[in-house]
C-alpha positions as a printed NumPy array, in Angstrom:
array([[  21.049, -120.459,  -73.342],
       [  23.954, -118.719,  -75.068],
       [  26.235, -120.637,  -77.396],
       [  29.948, -120.084,  -77.914],
       [  30.716, -119.199,  -81.533],
       [  34.208, -118.628,  -82.896],
       [  34.011, -116.416,  -85.975],
       [  36.983, -115.17 ,  -87.934],
       [  38.076, -113.934,  -91.326],
       [  40.712, -116.309,  -92.649],
       [  43.165, -116.266,  -95.529],
       [  42.951, -119.224,  -97.876],
       [  46.128, -120.648,  -96.334],
       [  44.537, -120.707,  -92.877],
       [  45.692, -117.505,  -91.149],
       [  43.48 , -115.044,  -89.264],
       [  46.313, -112.556,  -88.673],
       [  49.624, -111.933,  -90.34 ],
       [  53.033, -112.057,  -88.625],
       [  53.029, -110.278,  -85.275],
       [  49.223, -110.182,  -85.224],
       [  49.07 , -107.813,  -88.215],
       [  45.505, -107.267,  -89.39 ],
       [  46.228, -104.68 ,  -92.1  ],
       [  45.965, -107.405,  -94.784],
       [  42.219, -107.452,  -94.2  ],
       [  41.643, -103.727,  -94.845],
       [  41.436, -104.029,  -98.632],
       [  38.854, -106.824,  -98.308],
       [  36.431, -104.946,  -96.042],
       [  33.47 , -102.897,  -97.122],
       [  31.647, -105.287,  -99.43 ],
       [  28.205, -106.333,  -98.189],
       [  28.363, -109.532,  -96.161],
       [  24.899, -110.934,  -95.403],
       [  26.309, -113.639,  -93.111],
       [  28.167, -111.098,  -90.959],
       [  25.089, -108.861,  -90.89 ],
       [  22.935, -111.801,  -89.781],
       [  25.468, -112.755,  -87.133],
       [  25.723, -109.241,  -85.692],
       [  22.037, -109.339,  -84.767],
       [  22.561, -112.646,  -82.943],
       [  25.592, -111.666,  -80.839],
       [  24.824, -110.911,  -77.207],
       [  28.401, -110.648,  -75.92 ],
       [  31.983, -110.796,  -77.114],
       [  34.737, -112.774,  -75.413],
       [  38.18 , -111.906,  -76.737],
       [  41.689, -112.874,  -75.839],
       [  44.075, -110.161,  -74.641],
       [  46.125, -110.312,  -77.83 ],
       [  43.055, -109.738,  -79.967],
       [  41.697, -107.016,  -77.693],
       [  44.981, -105.116,  -77.738],
       [  45.956, -106.106,  -81.267],
       [  45.566, -104.467,  -84.613],
       [  42.202, -103.519,  -86.038],
       [  41.986, -103.341,  -89.848],
       [  39.72 , -100.301,  -89.357],
       [  41.923,  -98.613,  -86.744],
       [  41.58 ,  -94.845,  -86.761],
       [  38.308,  -94.853,  -88.716],
       [  34.656,  -94.725,  -87.72 ],
       [  34.529,  -98.486,  -88.417],
       [  37.055,  -99.377,  -85.701],
       [  35.942, -102.183,  -83.383],
       [  34.126, -105.477,  -83.629],
       [  31.96 , -105.968,  -86.713],
       [  33.299, -102.805,  -88.33 ],
       [  32.324, -100.726,  -85.32 ],
       [  28.72 , -101.918,  -85.444],
       [  28.804, -104.01 ,  -82.246],
       [  27.806, -102.108,  -79.095],
       [  27.244, -104.742,  -76.418],
       [  29.047, -106.328,  -73.485],
       [  32.692, -107.234,  -74.018],
       [  34.827, -109.572,  -71.946],
       [  38.571, -110.095,  -72.239],
       [  40.363, -113.198,  -71.006],
       [  43.736, -112.115,  -69.642],
       [  46.168, -112.439,  -66.773],
       [  47.354, -108.888,  -67.558],
       [  44.409, -106.488,  -67.241],
       [  45.177, -102.847,  -67.966],
       [  45.942, -100.541,  -65.05 ],
       [  43.029,  -98.281,  -65.985],
       [  39.478,  -99.589,  -66.511],
       [  38.154,  -99.655,  -70.073],
       [  34.482,  -98.583,  -70.301],
       [  32.207, -101.446,  -71.322],
       [  34.923, -104.095,  -71.017],
       [  35.3  , -106.669,  -68.235],
       [  38.722, -108.284,  -67.792],
       [  38.813, -111.805,  -66.339],
       [  41.698, -114.181,  -65.64 ],
       [  39.904, -117.539,  -65.671],
       [  38.377, -119.176,  -68.761],
       [  35.4  , -120.768,  -67.011],
       [  34.526, -117.533,  -65.206],
       [  34.912, -115.481,  -68.384],
       [  32.684, -117.871,  -70.345],
       [  30.048, -117.951,  -67.589],
       [  29.9  , -114.151,  -67.335],
       [  29.819, -113.698,  -71.107],
       [  27.04 , -116.291,  -71.444],
       [  25.015, -114.615,  -68.698],
       [  25.364, -111.277,  -70.486],
       [  24.468, -112.8  ,  -73.866],
       [  21.224, -114.385,  -72.664],
       [  19.895, -116.592,  -75.458],
       [  22.194, -115.073,  -78.099],
       [  25.754, -115.935,  -79.122],
       [  28.944, -115.258,  -77.242],
       [  31.209, -114.436,  -80.166],
       [  34.783, -115.515,  -79.515],
       [  37.498, -113.325,  -80.979],
       [  41.051, -114.633,  -81.052],
       [  42.635, -117.958,  -81.903],
       [  43.979, -118.582,  -78.412],
       [  40.702, -118.159,  -76.538],
       [  38.897, -120.229,  -79.195],
       [  41.488, -123.007,  -78.876],
       [  41.08 , -122.998,  -75.094],
       [  37.307, -123.341,  -75.449],
       [  37.727, -126.147,  -77.973],
       [  40.166, -127.96 ,  -75.684],
       [  37.709, -127.637,  -72.778],
       [  34.916, -129.067,  -74.94 ],
       [  32.741, -125.951,  -74.637],
       [  32.999, -124.473,  -78.149],
       [  29.652, -124.867,  -79.917],
       [  30.104, -123.425,  -83.407],
       [  32.701, -122.12 ,  -85.864],
       [  32.059, -119.563,  -88.615],
       [  34.817, -118.787,  -91.113],
       [  34.837, -115.893,  -93.562],
       [  37.321, -116.974,  -96.282],
       [  39.327, -114.1  ,  -97.763],
       [  40.988, -114.504, -101.196],
       [  44.579, -113.947, -100.115],
       [  47.534, -116.127,  -99.099],
       [  49.439, -114.678,  -96.128],
       [  52.141, -117.339,  -95.829],
       [  52.638, -116.82 ,  -92.096],
       [  50.923, -115.51 ,  -88.994],
       [  48.293, -116.712,  -86.562],
       [  46.402, -119.811,  -87.695],
       [  42.651, -120.225,  -87.275],
       [  43.452, -123.15 ,  -84.953],
       [  46.916, -124.235,  -83.912],
       [  47.219, -127.317,  -81.737],
       [  50.149, -129.545,  -82.671],
       [  49.426, -133.082,  -81.585],
       [  45.806, -132.159,  -80.914],
       [  42.875, -134.428,  -81.581],
       [  40.708, -134.289,  -84.665],
       [  37.488, -132.331,  -84.234],
       [  34.474, -133.089,  -86.405],
       [  32.413, -130.182,  -87.687],
       [  28.948, -130.417,  -89.201],
       [  27.545, -127.765,  -91.564],
       [  24.667, -125.908,  -89.931],
       [  22.865, -124.626,  -93.024],
       [  23.516, -124.813,  -96.781],
       [  22.762, -121.092,  -97.003],
       [  25.83 , -120.372,  -94.829],
       [  28.484, -122.764,  -96.2  ],
       [  31.268, -121.917,  -93.743],
       [  29.205, -122.099,  -90.53 ],
       [  29.667, -125.319,  -88.568],
       [  28.515, -127.024,  -85.38 ],
       [  31.171, -128.751,  -83.296],
       [  30.247, -132.444,  -83.119],
       [  30.772, -133.829,  -79.627]])
């Protein structure tokens, strides 16, 4: 059965996007080989993104590397939103309910990962107790402001357990 994995590049001060969702900060850090990301790509069966992430900035925008995983991902995509676009987007399913979106993404993923993109959708899955794993790609920069990896003032503490010493920033959510 598919697992829900939240993966994100993150500045060392905890931001996955700059102010206003800006992703341009990441551009200068892309391109170097990343064995963990390459391994993950082969294990992703579907993507579930929030509307802000889907419609937001791409550090590779306008290049042949635009899109998830530097343009290398070519599978089913689902977007959680209450504001679907007026025109259909090929290969993308827009859904307004978290449980339905997760169920459809898991069905599409089979026994592979549903990779969550976006802090809001990941936080919703964590709050519902359905997030299975978290993978962080630390980037050597301090942004100072923007969208945090997780933002939940007053939220409860969540324990994470390392999955494998070979992948030091990949964790299982302890329930």
